PyMOL Python script that loads the backbone (N, CA, C, O; Angstrom):
from pymol import cmd

cmd.read_pdbstr("""\
ATOM      1  N   MET A   1      99.987-150.579 -71.759  1.00  0.00           N
ATOM      2  CA  MET A   1     101.394-150.850 -71.844  1.00  0.00           C
ATOM      3  C   MET A   1     102.004-151.037 -70.462  1.00  0.00           C
ATOM      4  O   MET A   1     102.812-151.946 -70.272  1.00  0.00           O
ATOM      5  N   LEU A   2     101.641-150.203 -69.494  1.00  0.00           N
ATOM      6  CA  LEU A   2     102.223-150.291 -68.161  1.00  0.00           C
ATOM      7  C   LEU A   2     101.792-151.572 -67.446  1.00  0.00           C
ATOM      8  O   LEU A   2     102.619-152.254 -66.840  1.00  0.00           O
ATOM      9  N   VAL A   3     100.526-151.894 -67.516  1.00  0.00           N
ATOM     10  CA  VAL A   3     100.021-153.107 -66.863  1.00  0.00           C
ATOM     11  C   VAL A   3     100.669-154.347 -67.477  1.00  0.00           C
ATOM     12  O   VAL A   3     101.056-155.272 -66.762  1.00  0.00           O
ATOM     13  N   GLU A   4     100.784-154.361 -68.800  1.00  0.00           N
ATOM     14  CA  GLU A   4     101.404-155.501 -69.475  1.00  0.00           C
ATOM     15  C   GLU A   4     102.869-155.645 -69.063  1.00  0.00           C
ATOM     16  O   GLU A   4     103.355-156.759 -68.869  1.00  0.00           O
ATOM     17  N   TYR A   5     103.570-154.515 -68.930  1.00  0.00           N
ATOM     18  CA  TYR A   5     104.980-154.551 -68.538  1.00  0.00           C
ATOM     19  C   TYR A   5     105.119-155.105 -67.116  1.00  0.00           C
ATOM     20  O   TYR A   5     105.954-155.975 -66.866  1.00  0.00           O
ATOM     21  N   ILE A   6     104.306-154.604 -66.194  1.00  0.00           N
ATOM     22  CA  ILE A   6     104.380-155.069 -64.809  1.00  0.00           C
ATOM     23  C   ILE A   6     104.060-156.560 -64.730  1.00  0.00           C
ATOM     24  O   ILE A   6     104.734-157.295 -64.007  1.00  0.00           O
ATOM     25  N   LYS A   7     103.053-157.013 -65.455  1.00  0.00           N
ATOM     26  CA  LYS A   7     102.714-158.440 -65.459  1.00  0.00           C
ATOM     27  C   LYS A   7     103.866-159.270 -66.011  1.00  0.00           C
ATOM     28  O   LYS A   7     104.216-160.302 -65.438  1.00  0.00           O
ATOM     29  N   ALA A   8     104.460-158.831 -67.119  1.00  0.00           N
ATOM     30  CA  ALA A   8     105.583-159.567 -67.714  1.00  0.00           C
ATOM     31  C   ALA A   8     106.764-159.620 -66.751  1.00  0.00           C
ATOM     32  O   ALA A   8     107.416-160.656 -66.621  1.00  0.00           O
ATOM     33  N   ALA A   9     107.039-158.510 -66.078  1.00  0.00           N
ATOM     34  CA  ALA A   9     108.155-158.467 -65.130  1.00  0.00           C
ATOM     35  C   ALA A   9     107.888-159.388 -63.940  1.00  0.00           C
ATOM     36  O   ALA A   9     108.774-160.132 -63.521  1.00  0.00           O
ATOM     37  N   MET A  10     106.682-159.341 -63.400  1.00  0.00           N
ATOM     38  CA  MET A  10     106.357-160.188 -62.251  1.00  0.00           C
ATOM     39  C   MET A  10     106.373-161.667 -62.631  1.00  0.00           C
ATOM     40  O   MET A  10     106.665-162.514 -61.787  1.00  0.00           O
ATOM     41  N   ASP A  11     106.068-161.987 -63.873  1.00  0.00           N
ATOM     42  CA  ASP A  11     106.154-163.377 -64.340  1.00  0.00           C
ATOM     43  C   ASP A  11     107.598-163.875 -64.347  1.00  0.00           C
ATOM     44  O   ASP A  11     107.830-165.082 -64.285  1.00  0.00           O
ATOM     45  N   LYS A  12     108.572-162.964 -64.422  1.00  0.00           N
ATOM     46  CA  LYS A  12     109.993-163.325 -64.420  1.00  0.00           C
ATOM     47  C   LYS A  12     110.577-163.403 -63.009  1.00  0.00           C
ATOM     48  O   LYS A  12     111.726-163.811 -62.835  1.00  0.00           O
ATOM     49  N   ALA A  13     109.796-163.017 -62.008  1.00  0.00           N
ATOM     50  CA  ALA A  13     110.294-162.985 -60.630  1.00  0.00           C
ATOM     51  C   ALA A  13     110.706-164.372 -60.155  1.00  0.00           C
ATOM     52  O   ALA A  13     110.096-165.382 -60.504  1.00  0.00           O
ATOM     53  N   THR A  14     111.758-164.384 -59.353  1.00  0.00           N
ATOM     54  CA  THR A  14     112.208-165.618 -58.711  1.00  0.00           C
ATOM     55  C   THR A  14     112.160-165.396 -57.202  1.00  0.00           C
ATOM     56  O   THR A  14     112.327-164.275 -56.721  1.00  0.00           O
ATOM     57  N   TYR A  15     111.933-166.472 -56.472  1.00  0.00           N
ATOM     58  CA  TYR A  15     111.793-166.383 -55.019  1.00  0.00           C
ATOM     59  C   TYR A  15     112.647-167.454 -54.360  1.00  0.00           C
ATOM     60  O   TYR A  15     112.864-168.530 -54.915  1.00  0.00           O
ATOM     61  N   GLU A  16     113.126-167.135 -53.160  1.00  0.00           N
ATOM     62  CA  GLU A  16     113.867-168.115 -52.378  1.00  0.00           C
ATOM     63  C   GLU A  16     113.687-167.810 -50.896  1.00  0.00           C
ATOM     64  O   GLU A  16     113.259-166.720 -50.517  1.00  0.00           O
ATOM     65  N   ILE A  17     114.017-168.781 -50.077  1.00  0.00           N
ATOM     66  CA  ILE A  17     113.965-168.619 -48.625  1.00  0.00           C
ATOM     67  C   ILE A  17     115.366-168.241 -48.161  1.00  0.00           C
ATOM     68  O   ILE A  17     116.349-168.879 -48.538  1.00  0.00           O
ATOM     69  N   ILE A  18     115.448-167.188 -47.331  1.00  0.00           N
ATOM     70  CA  ILE A  18     116.734-166.754 -46.793  1.00  0.00           C
ATOM     71  C   ILE A  18     116.663-166.763 -45.266  1.00  0.00           C
ATOM     72  O   ILE A  18     115.578-166.826 -44.688  1.00  0.00           O
ATOM     73  N   ASP A  19     117.823-166.702 -44.623  1.00  0.00           N
ATOM     74  CA  ASP A  19     117.892-166.654 -43.164  1.00  0.00           C
ATOM     75  C   ASP A  19     117.743-165.198 -42.735  1.00  0.00           C
ATOM     76  O   ASP A  19     118.727-164.463 -42.653  1.00  0.00           O
ATOM     77  N   ASP A  20     116.506-164.789 -42.461  1.00  0.00           N
ATOM     78  CA  ASP A  20     116.208-163.389 -42.178  1.00  0.00           C
ATOM     79  C   ASP A  20     114.859-163.339 -41.458  1.00  0.00           C
ATOM     80  O   ASP A  20     114.050-164.252 -41.622  1.00  0.00           O
ATOM     81  N   PRO A  21     114.597-162.297 -40.665  1.00  0.00           N
ATOM     82  CA  PRO A  21     113.267-162.166 -40.059  1.00  0.00           C
ATOM     83  C   PRO A  21     112.136-162.125 -41.103  1.00  0.00           C
ATOM     84  O   PRO A  21     111.005-162.515 -40.814  1.00  0.00           O
ATOM     85  N   GLU A  22     112.449-161.658 -42.293  1.00  0.00           N
ATOM     86  CA  GLU A  22     111.517-161.729 -43.428  1.00  0.00           C
ATOM     87  C   GLU A  22     112.123-162.731 -44.408  1.00  0.00           C
ATOM     88  O   GLU A  22     112.857-162.342 -45.317  1.00  0.00           O
ATOM     89  N   PRO A  23     111.819-164.017 -44.230  1.00  0.00           N
ATOM     90  CA  PRO A  23     112.565-165.073 -44.920  1.00  0.00           C
ATOM     91  C   PRO A  23     112.283-165.272 -46.407  1.00  0.00           C
ATOM     92  O   PRO A  23     113.008-166.010 -47.074  1.00  0.00           O
ATOM     93  N   PHE A  24     111.260-164.638 -46.930  1.00  0.00           N
ATOM     94  CA  PHE A  24     110.977-164.792 -48.357  1.00  0.00           C
ATOM     95  C   PHE A  24     111.649-163.653 -49.120  1.00  0.00           C
ATOM     96  O   PHE A  24     111.413-162.479 -48.835  1.00  0.00           O
ATOM     97  N   TYR A  25     112.483-164.011 -50.086  1.00  0.00           N
ATOM     98  CA  TYR A  25     113.221-163.040 -50.899  1.00  0.00           C
ATOM     99  C   TYR A  25     112.796-163.222 -52.350  1.00  0.00           C
ATOM    100  O   TYR A  25     112.755-164.341 -52.861  1.00  0.00           O
ATOM    101  N   GLY A  26     112.483-162.116 -53.004  1.00  0.00           N
ATOM    102  CA  GLY A  26     112.118-162.170 -54.414  1.00  0.00           C
ATOM    103  C   GLY A  26     112.852-161.105 -55.197  1.00  0.00           C
ATOM    104  O   GLY A  26     113.154-160.030 -54.679  1.00  0.00           O
ATOM    105  N   GLU A  27     113.136-161.413 -56.448  1.00  0.00           N
ATOM    106  CA  GLU A  27     113.790-160.440 -57.319  1.00  0.00           C
ATOM    107  C   GLU A  27     113.352-160.671 -58.752  1.00  0.00           C
ATOM    108  O   GLU A  27     112.832-161.730 -59.104  1.00  0.00           O
ATOM    109  N   ILE A  28     113.575-159.654 -59.567  1.00  0.00           N
ATOM    110  CA  ILE A  28     113.346-159.764 -61.000  1.00  0.00           C
ATOM    111  C   ILE A  28     114.731-159.647 -61.631  1.00  0.00           C
ATOM    112  O   ILE A  28     115.232-158.538 -61.816  1.00  0.00           O
ATOM    113  N   PRO A  29     115.357-160.783 -61.964  1.00  0.00           N
ATOM    114  CA  PRO A  29     116.753-160.775 -62.407  1.00  0.00           C
ATOM    115  C   PRO A  29     117.037-159.841 -63.585  1.00  0.00           C
ATOM    116  O   PRO A  29     118.130-159.281 -63.677  1.00  0.00           O
ATOM    117  N   GLU A  30     116.074-159.670 -64.479  1.00  0.00           N
ATOM    118  CA  GLU A  30     116.284-158.811 -65.649  1.00  0.00           C
ATOM    119  C   GLU A  30     116.335-157.328 -65.289  1.00  0.00           C
ATOM    120  O   GLU A  30     116.782-156.512 -66.094  1.00  0.00           O
ATOM    121  N   LEU A  31     115.886-156.977 -64.102  1.00  0.00           N
ATOM    122  CA  LEU A  31     115.807-155.571 -63.699  1.00  0.00           C
ATOM    123  C   LEU A  31     116.677-155.347 -62.465  1.00  0.00           C
ATOM    124  O   LEU A  31     116.243-155.579 -61.337  1.00  0.00           O
ATOM    125  N   LYS A  32     117.890-154.899 -62.688  1.00  0.00           N
ATOM    126  CA  LYS A  32     118.870-154.719 -61.617  1.00  0.00           C
ATOM    127  C   LYS A  32     118.310-153.815 -60.514  1.00  0.00           C
ATOM    128  O   LYS A  32     117.832-152.711 -60.774  1.00  0.00           O
ATOM    129  N   GLY A  33     118.383-154.311 -59.290  1.00  0.00           N
ATOM    130  CA  GLY A  33     117.953-153.528 -58.141  1.00  0.00           C
ATOM    131  C   GLY A  33     116.507-153.710 -57.740  1.00  0.00           C
ATOM    132  O   GLY A  33     116.064-153.116 -56.758  1.00  0.00           O
ATOM    133  N   VAL A  34     115.751-154.524 -58.481  1.00  0.00           N
ATOM    134  CA  VAL A  34     114.342-154.747 -58.133  1.00  0.00           C
ATOM    135  C   VAL A  34     114.249-156.040 -57.325  1.00  0.00           C
ATOM    136  O   VAL A  34     114.287-157.142 -57.874  1.00  0.00           O
ATOM    137  N   TRP A  35     114.127-155.876 -56.005  1.00  0.00           N
ATOM    138  CA  TRP A  35     114.048-157.021 -55.109  1.00  0.00           C
ATOM    139  C   TRP A  35     113.224-156.633 -53.885  1.00  0.00           C
ATOM    140  O   TRP A  35     112.981-155.452 -53.641  1.00  0.00           O
ATOM    141  N   ALA A  36     112.800-157.629 -53.123  1.00  0.00           N
ATOM    142  CA  ALA A  36     112.017-157.383 -51.911  1.00  0.00           C
ATOM    143  C   ALA A  36     112.067-158.612 -51.014  1.00  0.00           C
ATOM    144  O   ALA A  36     112.452-159.701 -51.439  1.00  0.00           O
ATOM    145  N   THR A  37     111.667-158.407 -49.760  1.00  0.00           N
ATOM    146  CA  THR A  37     111.532-159.512 -48.818  1.00  0.00           C
ATOM    147  C   THR A  37     110.152-159.431 -48.168  1.00  0.00           C
ATOM    148  O   THR A  37     109.455-158.423 -48.281  1.00  0.00           O
ATOM    149  N   GLY A  38     109.776-160.502 -47.494  1.00  0.00           N
ATOM    150  CA  GLY A  38     108.499-160.513 -46.786  1.00  0.00           C
ATOM    151  C   GLY A  38     108.424-161.669 -45.814  1.00  0.00           C
ATOM    152  O   GLY A  38     109.166-162.645 -45.922  1.00  0.00           O
ATOM    153  N   LYS A  39     107.512-161.543 -44.857  1.00  0.00           N
ATOM    154  CA  LYS A  39     107.319-162.619 -43.880  1.00  0.00           C
ATOM    155  C   LYS A  39     106.599-163.809 -44.489  1.00  0.00           C
ATOM    156  O   LYS A  39     106.730-164.935 -44.007  1.00  0.00           O
ATOM    157  N   THR A  40     105.834-163.560 -45.553  1.00  0.00           N
ATOM    158  CA  THR A  40     105.155-164.628 -46.288  1.00  0.00           C
ATOM    159  C   THR A  40     105.454-164.433 -47.773  1.00  0.00           C
ATOM    160  O   THR A  40     105.916-163.371 -48.191  1.00  0.00           O
ATOM    161  N   LEU A  41     105.186-165.463 -48.556  1.00  0.00           N
ATOM    162  CA  LEU A  41     105.397-165.343 -49.994  1.00  0.00           C
ATOM    163  C   LEU A  41     104.504-164.243 -50.566  1.00  0.00           C
ATOM    164  O   LEU A  41     104.939-163.461 -51.411  1.00  0.00           O
ATOM    165  N   GLU A  42     103.263-164.187 -50.107  1.00  0.00           N
ATOM    166  CA  GLU A  42     102.338-163.159 -50.601  1.00  0.00           C
ATOM    167  C   GLU A  42     102.826-161.753 -50.244  1.00  0.00           C
ATOM    168  O   GLU A  42     102.749-160.845 -51.071  1.00  0.00           O
ATOM    169  N   ALA A  43     103.326-161.568 -49.023  1.00  0.00           N
ATOM    170  CA  ALA A  43     103.861-160.263 -48.618  1.00  0.00           C
ATOM    171  C   ALA A  43     105.079-159.905 -49.460  1.00  0.00           C
ATOM    172  O   ALA A  43     105.263-158.746 -49.833  1.00  0.00           O
ATOM    173  N   CYS A  44     105.909-160.898 -49.757  1.00  0.00           N
ATOM    174  CA  CYS A  44     107.080-160.673 -50.605  1.00  0.00           C
ATOM    175  C   CYS A  44     106.646-160.255 -52.005  1.00  0.00           C
ATOM    176  O   CYS A  44     107.208-159.316 -52.569  1.00  0.00           O
ATOM    177  N   ARG A  45     105.665-160.932 -52.567  1.00  0.00           N
ATOM    178  CA  ARG A  45     105.164-160.571 -53.903  1.00  0.00           C
ATOM    179  C   ARG A  45     104.617-159.148 -53.917  1.00  0.00           C
ATOM    180  O   ARG A  45     104.889-158.385 -54.844  1.00  0.00           O
ATOM    181  N   ASP A  46     103.849-158.792 -52.892  1.00  0.00           N
ATOM    182  CA  ASP A  46     103.303-157.432 -52.813  1.00  0.00           C
ATOM    183  C   ASP A  46     104.419-156.395 -52.737  1.00  0.00           C
ATOM    184  O   ASP A  46     104.371-155.370 -53.417  1.00  0.00           O
ATOM    185  N   SER A  47     105.430-156.669 -51.903  1.00  0.00           N
ATOM    186  CA  SER A  47     106.563-155.748 -51.773  1.00  0.00           C
ATOM    187  C   SER A  47     107.358-155.667 -53.068  1.00  0.00           C
ATOM    188  O   SER A  47     107.844-154.598 -53.438  1.00  0.00           O
ATOM    189  N   LEU A  48     107.489-156.796 -53.754  1.00  0.00           N
ATOM    190  CA  LEU A  48     108.223-156.808 -55.016  1.00  0.00           C
ATOM    191  C   LEU A  48     107.494-155.983 -56.071  1.00  0.00           C
ATOM    192  O   LEU A  48     108.130-155.250 -56.829  1.00  0.00           O
ATOM    193  N   MET A  49     106.181-156.092 -56.130  1.00  0.00           N
ATOM    194  CA  MET A  49     105.425-155.292 -57.091  1.00  0.00           C
ATOM    195  C   MET A  49     105.557-153.803 -56.769  1.00  0.00           C
ATOM    196  O   MET A  49     105.676-152.981 -57.678  1.00  0.00           O
ATOM    197  N   SER A  50     105.536-153.456 -55.503  1.00  0.00           N
ATOM    198  CA  SER A  50     105.713-152.064 -55.094  1.00  0.00           C
ATOM    199  C   SER A  50     107.108-151.563 -55.477  1.00  0.00           C
ATOM    200  O   SER A  50     107.260-150.442 -55.963  1.00  0.00           O
ATOM    201  N   ALA A  51     108.124-152.399 -55.254  1.00  0.00           N
ATOM    202  CA  ALA A  51     109.492-152.031 -55.635  1.00  0.00           C
ATOM    203  C   ALA A  51     109.592-151.838 -57.145  1.00  0.00           C
ATOM    204  O   ALA A  51     110.255-150.910 -57.608  1.00  0.00           O
ATOM    205  N   LEU A  52     108.941-152.701 -57.912  1.00  0.00           N
ATOM    206  CA  LEU A  52     108.935-152.583 -59.369  1.00  0.00           C
ATOM    207  C   LEU A  52     108.279-151.273 -59.799  1.00  0.00           C
ATOM    208  O   LEU A  52     108.806-150.564 -60.656  1.00  0.00           O
ATOM    209  N   GLU A  53     107.133-150.952 -59.205  1.00  0.00           N
ATOM    210  CA  GLU A  53     106.448-149.704 -59.543  1.00  0.00           C
ATOM    211  C   GLU A  53     107.330-148.495 -59.227  1.00  0.00           C
ATOM    212  O   GLU A  53     107.423-147.569 -60.033  1.00  0.00           O
ATOM    213  N   ASP A  54     107.981-148.500 -58.052  1.00  0.00           N
ATOM    214  CA  ASP A  54     108.885-147.402 -57.687  1.00  0.00           C
ATOM    215  C   ASP A  54     110.049-147.305 -58.666  1.00  0.00           C
ATOM    216  O   ASP A  54     110.451-146.206 -59.048  1.00  0.00           O
ATOM    217  N   TRP A  55     110.592-148.448 -59.072  1.00  0.00           N
ATOM    218  CA  TRP A  55     111.717-148.493 -60.007  1.00  0.00           C
ATOM    219  C   TRP A  55     111.310-147.885 -61.350  1.00  0.00           C
ATOM    220  O   TRP A  55     112.068-147.113 -61.938  1.00  0.00           O
ATOM    221  N   ILE A  56     110.112-148.233 -61.835  1.00  0.00           N
ATOM    222  CA  ILE A  56     109.620-147.683 -63.103  1.00  0.00           C
ATOM    223  C   ILE A  56     109.454-146.171 -62.992  1.00  0.00           C
ATOM    224  O   ILE A  56     109.894-145.436 -63.876  1.00  0.00           O
ATOM    225  N   VAL A  57     108.825-145.697 -61.914  1.00  0.00           N
ATOM    226  CA  VAL A  57     108.620-144.254 -61.726  1.00  0.00           C
ATOM    227  C   VAL A  57     109.958-143.528 -61.686  1.00  0.00           C
ATOM    228  O   VAL A  57     110.112-142.484 -62.321  1.00  0.00           O
ATOM    229  N   PHE A  58     110.926-144.064 -60.951  1.00  0.00           N
ATOM    230  CA  PHE A  58     112.252-143.443 -60.873  1.00  0.00           C
ATOM    231  C   PHE A  58     112.883-143.324 -62.255  1.00  0.00           C
ATOM    232  O   PHE A  58     113.414-142.273 -62.611  1.00  0.00           O
ATOM    233  N   ARG A  59     112.823-144.394 -63.025  1.00  0.00           N
ATOM    234  CA  ARG A  59     113.445-144.375 -64.353  1.00  0.00           C
ATOM    235  C   ARG A  59     112.721-143.405 -65.281  1.00  0.00           C
ATOM    236  O   ARG A  59     113.363-142.738 -66.092  1.00  0.00           O
ATOM    237  N   LEU A  60     111.404-143.316 -65.178  1.00  0.00           N
ATOM    238  CA  LEU A  60     110.665-142.343 -65.991  1.00  0.00           C
ATOM    239  C   LEU A  60     111.030-140.915 -65.594  1.00  0.00           C
ATOM    240  O   LEU A  60     111.246-140.064 -66.456  1.00  0.00           O
ATOM    241  N   ARG A  61     111.098-140.657 -64.300  1.00  0.00           N
ATOM    242  CA  ARG A  61     111.422-139.306 -63.817  1.00  0.00           C
ATOM    243  C   ARG A  61     112.809-138.858 -64.247  1.00  0.00           C
ATOM    244  O   ARG A  61     113.026-137.675 -64.510  1.00  0.00           O
ATOM    245  N   THR A  62     113.743-139.787 -64.320  1.00  0.00           N
ATOM    246  CA  THR A  62     115.127-139.426 -64.625  1.00  0.00           C
ATOM    247  C   THR A  62     115.504-139.643 -66.086  1.00  0.00           C
ATOM    248  O   THR A  62     116.653-139.424 -66.469  1.00  0.00           O
ATOM    249  N   GLY A  63     114.543-140.073 -66.905  1.00  0.00           N
ATOM    250  CA  GLY A  63     114.809-140.260 -68.328  1.00  0.00           C
ATOM    251  C   GLY A  63     115.684-141.459 -68.645  1.00  0.00           C
ATOM    252  O   GLY A  63     116.281-141.524 -69.719  1.00  0.00           O
ATOM    253  N   ARG A  64     115.767-142.408 -67.722  1.00  0.00           N
ATOM    254  CA  ARG A  64     116.586-143.612 -67.948  1.00  0.00           C
ATOM    255  C   ARG A  64     115.776-144.664 -68.692  1.00  0.00           C
ATOM    256  O   ARG A  64     114.561-144.770 -68.529  1.00  0.00           O
ATOM    257  N   SER A  65     116.469-145.427 -69.502  1.00  0.00           N
ATOM    258  CA  SER A  65     115.781-146.451 -70.291  1.00  0.00           C
ATOM    259  C   SER A  65     115.232-147.554 -69.386  1.00  0.00           C
ATOM    260  O   SER A  65     115.739-147.796 -68.290  1.00  0.00           O
ATOM    261  N   ILE A  66     114.200-148.204 -69.870  1.00  0.00           N
ATOM    262  CA  ILE A  66     113.584-149.332 -69.184  1.00  0.00           C
ATOM    263  C   ILE A  66     113.681-150.514 -70.142  1.00  0.00           C
ATOM    264  O   ILE A  66     113.096-150.484 -71.225  1.00  0.00           O
ATOM    265  N   PRO A  67     114.422-151.561 -69.748  1.00  0.00           N
ATOM    266  CA  PRO A  67     114.598-152.691 -70.664  1.00  0.00           C
ATOM    267  C   PRO A  67     113.283-153.407 -70.967  1.00  0.00           C
ATOM    268  O   PRO A  67     112.416-153.538 -70.103  1.00  0.00           O
ATOM    269  N   SER A  68     113.156-153.859 -72.191  1.00  0.00           N
ATOM    270  CA  SER A  68     111.984-154.649 -72.581  1.00  0.00           C
ATOM    271  C   SER A  68     112.022-155.989 -71.868  1.00  0.00           C
ATOM    272  O   SER A  68     113.090-156.520 -71.563  1.00  0.00           O
ATOM    273  N   ILE A  69     110.846-156.521 -71.611  1.00  0.00           N
ATOM    274  CA  ILE A  69     110.724-157.875 -71.069  1.00  0.00           C
ATOM    275  C   ILE A  69     109.819-158.612 -72.035  1.00  0.00           C
ATOM    276  O   ILE A  69     108.607-158.399 -72.056  1.00  0.00           O
ATOM    277  N   GLY A  70     110.419-159.483 -72.838  1.00  0.00           N
ATOM    278  CA  GLY A  70     109.663-160.137 -73.898  1.00  0.00           C
ATOM    279  C   GLY A  70     109.134-159.080 -74.845  1.00  0.00           C
ATOM    280  O   GLY A  70     109.892-158.228 -75.309  1.00  0.00           O
ATOM    281  N   ALA A  71     107.853-159.124 -75.135  1.00  0.00           N
ATOM    282  CA  ALA A  71     107.239-158.142 -76.034  1.00  0.00           C
ATOM    283  C   ALA A  71     106.795-156.884 -75.296  1.00  0.00           C
ATOM    284  O   ALA A  71     106.367-155.920 -75.930  1.00  0.00           O
ATOM    285  N   ALA A  72     106.889-156.877 -73.968  1.00  0.00           N
ATOM    286  CA  ALA A  72     106.443-155.727 -73.174  1.00  0.00           C
ATOM    287  C   ALA A  72     107.545-154.681 -73.073  1.00  0.00           C
ATOM    288  O   ALA A  72     108.688-154.993 -72.739  1.00  0.00           O
ATOM    289  N   SER A  73     107.185-153.441 -73.365  1.00  0.00           N
ATOM    290  CA  SER A  73     108.176-152.371 -73.264  1.00  0.00           C
ATOM    291  C   SER A  73     107.504-151.067 -72.860  1.00  0.00           C
ATOM    292  O   SER A  73     106.303-150.872 -73.045  1.00  0.00           O
ATOM    293  N   ILE A  74     108.320-150.187 -72.304  1.00  0.00           N
ATOM    294  CA  ILE A  74     107.899-148.832 -71.960  1.00  0.00           C
ATOM    295  C   ILE A  74     108.910-147.904 -72.611  1.00  0.00           C
ATOM    296  O   ILE A  74     110.107-147.985 -72.334  1.00  0.00           O
ATOM    297  N   ILE A  75     108.430-147.027 -73.471  1.00  0.00           N
ATOM    298  CA  ILE A  75     109.309-146.080 -74.149  1.00  0.00           C
ATOM    299  C   ILE A  75     109.507-144.879 -73.234  1.00  0.00           C
ATOM    300  O   ILE A  75     108.541-144.289 -72.750  1.00  0.00           O
ATOM    301  N   VAL A  76     110.765-144.523 -73.001  1.00  0.00           N
ATOM    302  CA  VAL A  76     111.096-143.415 -72.114  1.00  0.00           C
ATOM    303  C   VAL A  76     111.467-142.200 -72.944  1.00  0.00           C
ATOM    304  O   VAL A  76     112.247-142.294 -73.892  1.00  0.00           O
ATOM    305  N   SER A  77     110.900-141.060 -72.576  1.00  0.00           N
ATOM    306  CA  SER A  77     111.213-139.795 -73.228  1.00  0.00           C
ATOM    307  C   SER A  77     112.676-139.448 -72.992  1.00  0.00           C
ATOM    308  O   SER A  77     113.242-139.789 -71.954  1.00  0.00           O
ATOM    309  N   ALA A  78     113.285-138.769 -73.958  1.00  0.00           N
ATOM    310  CA  ALA A  78     114.673-138.335 -73.803  1.00  0.00           C
ATOM    311  C   ALA A  78     114.795-137.315 -72.675  1.00  0.00           C
ATOM    312  O   ALA A  78     115.856-137.188 -72.063  1.00  0.00           O
ATOM    313  N   GLU A  79     113.726-136.597 -72.403  1.00  0.00           N
ATOM    314  CA  GLU A  79     113.702-135.613 -71.326  1.00  0.00           C
ATOM    315  C   GLU A  79     112.981-136.212 -70.120  1.00  0.00           C
ATOM    316  O   GLU A  79     111.977-136.906 -70.286  1.00  0.00           O
ATOM    317  N   PRO A  80     113.484-135.951 -68.897  1.00  0.00           N
ATOM    318  CA  PRO A  80     112.757-136.420 -67.715  1.00  0.00           C
ATOM    319  C   PRO A  80     111.329-135.876 -67.710  1.00  0.00           C
ATOM    320  O   PRO A  80     111.082-134.756 -68.157  1.00  0.00           O
ATOM    321  N   VAL A  81     110.404-136.668 -67.207  1.00  0.00           N
ATOM    322  CA  VAL A  81     108.999-136.259 -67.179  1.00  0.00           C
ATOM    323  C   VAL A  81     108.467-136.282 -65.753  1.00  0.00           C
ATOM    324  O   VAL A  81     108.991-136.989 -64.893  1.00  0.00           O
ATOM    325  N   SER A  82     107.439-135.516 -65.519  1.00  0.00           N
ATOM    326  CA  SER A  82     106.775-135.511 -64.227  1.00  0.00           C
ATOM    327  C   SER A  82     105.814-136.691 -64.181  1.00  0.00           C
ATOM    328  O   SER A  82     105.045-136.912 -65.117  1.00  0.00           O
ATOM    329  N   VAL A  83     105.862-137.444 -63.095  1.00  0.00           N
ATOM    330  CA  VAL A  83     104.996-138.607 -62.939  1.00  0.00           C
ATOM    331  C   VAL A  83     104.143-138.398 -61.697  1.00  0.00           C
ATOM    332  O   VAL A  83     104.665-138.094 -60.624  1.00  0.00           O
ATOM    333  N   VAL A  84     102.852-138.557 -61.838  1.00  0.00           N
ATOM    334  CA  VAL A  84     101.936-138.411 -60.710  1.00  0.00           C
ATOM    335  C   VAL A  84     101.939-139.697 -59.904  1.00  0.00           C
ATOM    336  O   VAL A  84     101.849-140.788 -60.466  1.00  0.00           O
ATOM    337  N   GLU A  85     102.041-139.572 -58.599  1.00  0.00           N
ATOM    338  CA  GLU A  85     102.034-140.758 -57.733  1.00  0.00           C
ATOM    339  C   GLU A  85     100.664-141.013 -57.198  1.00  0.00           C
ATOM    340  O   GLU A  85     100.461-141.969 -56.450  1.00  0.00           O
TER     341      GLU A  85
END
""", "prot")
cmd.dss("prot")
cmd.show_as("cartoon", "prot")
cmd.util.cbc("prot")
cmd.orient("prot")
């Protein structure tokens, strides 16, 4: 379930060039706050995946819902849970 969710989310990522020392900007529009930059497109993608993983862990730890992306979903417990990093 987790791998499928991350793949579905990364498939929704959008990228653009910005005026910045790290000119590649990527975000997952469906997931507010999940964005990253990088010096190359590949570095941006890697940073974006890391940001997505951190975002998922944060939401699991705090018991916040995680929106479905297509058929991919992660069910969050009503109580915050401990997540191993």
